[in-house]
SEVEX-229842 format. One line per field, with one value per residue (C-alpha): residue number from 0; chain; x, y, z. Coordinates in Angstrom, 2 decimals. Layout:
BEGIN
nr [NUM,...] $
kette [A,...] $
east [X,...] $
north [Y,...] $
up [Z,...] $
This chain:
BEGIN
nr [0,1,2,3,4,5,6,7,8,9,10,11,12,13,14,15,16,17,18,19,20,21,22,23,24,25,26,27,28,29,30,31,32,33,34,35,36,37,38,39,40,41,42,43,44,45,46,47,48,49,50,51,52,53,54,55,56,57,58,59,60,61,62,63,64,65,66,67,68,69,70,71,72,73,74,75] $
kette [A,A,A,A,A,A,A,A,A,A,A,A,A,A,A,A,A,A,A,A,A,A,A,A,A,A,A,A,A,A,A,A,A,A,A,A,A,A,A,A,A,A,A,A,A,A,A,A,A,A,A,A,A,A,A,A,A,A,A,A,A,A,A,A,A,A,A,A,A,A,A,A,A,A,A,A] $
east [-3.00,-5.89,-8.87,-11.06,-14.34,-15.06,-18.35,-20.55,-22.56,-25.78,-28.64,-30.81,-34.58,-36.30,-39.01,-37.62,-34.08,-35.97,-38.64,-36.21,-32.61,-30.79,-32.38,-30.83,-31.93,-31.17,-27.54,-27.47,-28.24,-25.33,-23.43,-24.18,-23.30,-20.08,-18.70,-20.23,-17.70,-14.41,-15.47,-15.08,-17.97,-17.65,-17.06,-20.47,-22.46,-21.69,-21.72,-25.16,-26.22,-25.30,-27.57,-30.86,-30.72,-29.96,-32.65,-34.88,-38.41,-38.49,-34.42,-33.58,-35.87,-34.35,-31.02,-32.08,-33.17,-30.44,-27.52,-29.29,-27.95,-29.71,-30.26,-27.88,-29.43,-28.94,-27.23,-28.65] $
north [-27.26,-28.43,-26.37,-27.79,-25.51,-26.23,-27.34,-24.49,-26.20,-26.98,-26.08,-28.74,-27.70,-30.89,-29.46,-31.39,-29.68,-26.06,-26.26,-28.04,-26.77,-28.07,-31.59,-34.88,-34.97,-31.78,-32.53,-35.70,-33.55,-31.40,-33.88,-35.19,-31.86,-31.45,-35.33,-34.60,-30.91,-33.41,-35.50,-35.17,-35.36,-38.94,-39.89,-37.35,-39.49,-42.58,-41.77,-40.08,-43.32,-45.49,-43.42,-43.52,-47.18,-47.72,-45.66,-46.80,-45.68,-41.68,-41.92,-40.06,-37.69,-37.02,-36.66,-33.76,-32.07,-32.48,-32.05,-30.26,-32.98,-33.49,-37.47,-38.07,-38.05,-41.46,-40.15,-42.09] $
up [8.25,9.23,10.59,13.30,14.23,17.93,18.51,20.82,24.01,23.27,25.92,26.73,25.33,26.52,29.20,32.25,32.02,31.46,34.21,37.03,35.73,39.41,38.37,38.30,34.81,34.00,35.40,33.23,30.22,31.12,31.52,28.18,26.17,28.06,27.29,23.09,23.17,23.81,20.61,17.15,14.25,14.05,17.71,18.84,16.48,17.56,21.12,20.75,18.36,21.58,23.79,21.55,21.25,24.71,25.34,22.25,21.23,21.29,21.52,18.49,19.33,22.89,22.24,19.54,22.57,24.27,22.16,19.06,17.02,13.85,12.67,9.59,6.38,3.96,0.73,-2.16] $
């Protein structure tokens, strides 16, 4: 039997989300984290990568604050 680890819900650490927890931005960040909870690791990273590409420069750092996901390290 394969064991799966349940990912804990991440609280956004961006300044907007903390200063204005009922704002549209904070609601969007909570929605992103709810989607990530339903995905496996590979799908989480694909979804996060898509968002980072859409957001452009600074997208990876922004997603790290929102989701807690760290960038993958290349293995050489």
